[in-house]
GUMAR-573289 format. One record per residue (C-alpha): residue in one letter; chain; x, y, z. Coordinates in nm, 3 decimals, decimal comma. Each point is the difference from the previous one (the first is absolute). Example, Ala and Ser with C-alpha at 12.3 -4.5 7.8 and 13.67 -1.06 7.14 Angstrom:
BEGIN
<site "a" "A" <1,230 -0,450 0,780>>
<site "s" "A" <0,137 0,344 -0,066>>
END
This chain:
BEGIN
<site "m" "A" <0,005 0,017 0,003>>
<site "t" "A" <0,125 0,337 -0,084>>
<site "g" "A" <-0,040 0,278 0,267>>
<site "r" "A" <-0,299 0,150 -0,197>>
<site "a" "A" <-0,196 -0,343 0,074>>
<site "l" "A" <0,036 0,073 0,371>>
<site "l" "A" <-0,148 0,330 -0,021>>
<site "t" "A" <-0,317 0,074 0,214>>
<site "e" "A" <-0,294 0,151 -0,211>>
<site "a" "A" <0,068 0,358 0,148>>
<site "q" "A" <0,364 -0,021 -0,110>>
<site "w" "A" <-0,103 -0,126 -0,331>>
<site "q" "A" <-0,228 0,285 -0,032>>
<site "r" "A" <0,238 0,239 0,075>>
<site "r" "A" <0,236 -0,130 -0,256>>
<site "v" "A" <-0,286 0,032 -0,255>>
<site "t" "A" <-0,079 0,355 0,094>>
<site "d" "A" <0,363 0,112 0,003>>
<site "l" "A" <0,041 -0,122 -0,341>>
<site "a" "A" <-0,355 0,148 -0,107>>
<site "d" "A" <0,142 0,364 0,151>>
<site "r" "A" <0,330 -0,042 -0,169>>
<site "r" "A" <-0,175 -0,054 -0,353>>
<site "g" "A" <-0,226 0,270 0,042>>
<site "w" "A" <-0,329 -0,212 0,068>>
<site "l" "A" <-0,286 0,156 0,235>>
<site "w" "A" <-0,134 -0,251 0,241>>
<site "v" "A" <-0,241 -0,050 0,270>>
<site "h" "A" <-0,036 -0,249 0,297>>
<site "h" "A" <-0,286 -0,026 0,239>>
<site "r" "A" <0,154 -0,082 0,334>>
<site "p" "A" <-0,184 -0,162 0,279>>
<site "a" "A" <-0,043 0,167 0,323>>
<site "r" "A" <-0,018 -0,149 0,337>>
<site "t" "A" <-0,355 0,034 0,168>>
<site "n" "A" <-0,172 -0,147 0,312>>
<site "q" "A" <-0,103 -0,280 -0,200>>
<site "g" "A" <0,363 -0,053 -0,150>>
<site "w" "A" <0,162 0,092 -0,338>>
<site "r" "A" <-0,228 0,118 -0,252>>
<site "t" "A" <0,020 0,174 -0,314>>
<site "p" "A" <-0,284 0,254 -0,068>>
<site "v" "A" <-0,161 -0,111 -0,354>>
<site "s" "A" <-0,347 -0,077 -0,132>>
<site "g" "A" <-0,144 -0,172 -0,303>>
<site "p" "A" <0,017 -0,351 -0,138>>
<site "l" "A" <0,368 0,060 -0,094>>
<site "g" "A" <0,120 0,157 0,315>>
<site "v" "A" <0,083 -0,335 0,194>>
<site "g" "A" <0,206 -0,121 -0,263>>
<site "w" "A" <0,147 0,326 -0,145>>
<site "p" "A" <0,380 0,000 -0,124>>
<site "d" "A" <0,275 0,112 0,243>>
<site "l" "A" <0,116 0,232 -0,265>>
<site "i" "A" <-0,150 0,201 -0,286>>
<site "l" "A" <0,296 0,160 -0,216>>
<site "v" "A" <-0,075 0,260 -0,278>>
<site "r" "A" <0,227 0,154 -0,223>>
<site "g" "A" <-0,099 0,160 -0,360>>
<site "d" "A" <-0,287 -0,216 -0,151>>
<site "r" "A" <0,103 -0,318 0,204>>
<site "l" "A" <-0,171 -0,123 0,317>>
<site "v" "A" <0,142 -0,302 0,184>>
<site "a" "A" <-0,177 -0,172 0,284>>
<site "v" "A" <0,212 -0,198 0,225>>
<site "e" "A" <-0,075 -0,257 0,275>>
<site "l" "A" <0,336 -0,060 0,178>>
<site "k" "A" <0,061 -0,319 0,200>>
<site "s" "A" <0,302 -0,128 0,167>>
<site "s" "A" <0,154 -0,330 -0,153>>
<site "t" "A" <-0,226 -0,192 0,209>>
<site "g" "A" <-0,309 0,215 0,016>>
<site "r" "A" <-0,303 -0,107 -0,141>>
<site "p" "A" <-0,283 0,250 -0,152>>
<site "t" "A" <-0,346 -0,042 0,136>>
<site "a" "A" <-0,311 -0,071 -0,220>>
<site "d" "A" <-0,080 0,374 0,019>>
<site "q" "A" <0,332 0,122 -0,113>>
<site "s" "A" <0,005 -0,258 -0,288>>
<site "a" "A" <-0,360 0,127 -0,108>>
<site "a" "A" <0,116 0,363 0,001>>
<site "l" "A" <0,300 -0,075 -0,218>>
<site "a" "A" <-0,208 -0,214 -0,233>>
<site "a" "A" <-0,263 0,314 -0,017>>
<site "l" "A" <0,281 0,240 -0,051>>
<site "a" "A" <0,173 -0,225 -0,252>>
<site "q" "A" <-0,301 0,040 -0,235>>
<site "v" "A" <0,036 0,371 -0,019>>
<site "r" "A" <0,139 0,104 -0,317>>
<site "h" "A" <0,366 0,159 0,044>>
<site "v" "A" <0,021 -0,101 0,355>>
<site "q" "A" <0,259 -0,266 0,108>>
<site "a" "A" <-0,123 -0,182 0,328>>
<site "l" "A" <0,264 -0,235 0,151>>
<site "l" "A" <0,100 -0,199 0,298>>
<site "a" "A" <0,389 0,042 0,066>>
<site "r" "A" <0,239 -0,157 0,232>>
<site "p" "A" <0,344 0,094 0,080>>
<site "s" "A" <0,146 -0,295 -0,214>>
<site "e" "A" <-0,159 0,218 -0,280>>
<site "w" "A" <0,223 0,305 0,045>>
<site "g" "A" <0,150 0,001 -0,372>>
<site "q" "A" <-0,374 -0,028 -0,135>>
<site "m" "A" <-0,103 0,299 0,215>>
<site "q" "A" <0,312 0,197 -0,113>>
<site "e" "A" <-0,110 -0,075 -0,348>>
<site "l" "A" <-0,355 0,112 0,061>>
<site "l" "A" <0,092 0,319 0,147>>
<site "r" "A" <0,232 0,098 -0,257>>
END
């Protein structure tokens, strides 16, 4: 295993957003907040629960990325949200793991 394969999801996200920043992409990530009921991300609607970790935009491109560690698994809601977004013309929607760093670099070229 390479060092990238051992990254946590938060470390992996930081690596991707650092690359996006260097290459001129705008991005958004909806962070969870701690509440009395535990960690919550305030979203609503049918796609809310499975919404991807990152939405990246540059020019006429929009990329939706669900980030997972090398062992993390997407939930059914996350897979459904990616599938719905992938149907939109000119939107790239994908699941990305640290082992796919080369592909991420190419995607955000």
